[in-house]
C-alpha positions, 0 to 999 in steps of 0.5 A: 851273167851273160845277159848283163853283158848284153844290156847297155848302160842307161843314159845319163839323167838329163836334169843334172844341173852341171850337165843339162845347161852347162855353157858350151856343153849342151844346148837347151832343146825343146824337149828339155825346155818342156821338162825344165818348165814342168819341173820349175813350174814356169814357161818352157819359152823361158828356157829357150829364150835363155838359150837363145840369149846365150847363143847370141852373146857367144856369137857376138863375142866370137864374130863381133869385130868382123861384124862391126867392119861389115857395111850397113844399110844406113852407110850405103849410098841412097838409091835414086827414086824412080818416077811413079807411073801412076 
């Protein structure tokens, strides 16, 4: 009975659909992408691209207004071109 109290519980399975790729809960790691690619027989890059796209959309929603107010390179005054020596 005593040995059961010492053994830690096993980690949760990483492929539960509601747990592995829930928006805002966990990101897809390289290891998870490899496992999902193996399971679904597609490229791991697909899963990483899906995560990157989600991260970009979330960042744009969070900081979109602030980013639109920042200056862009096209709106900066043109630099005078220096004469070429050669």
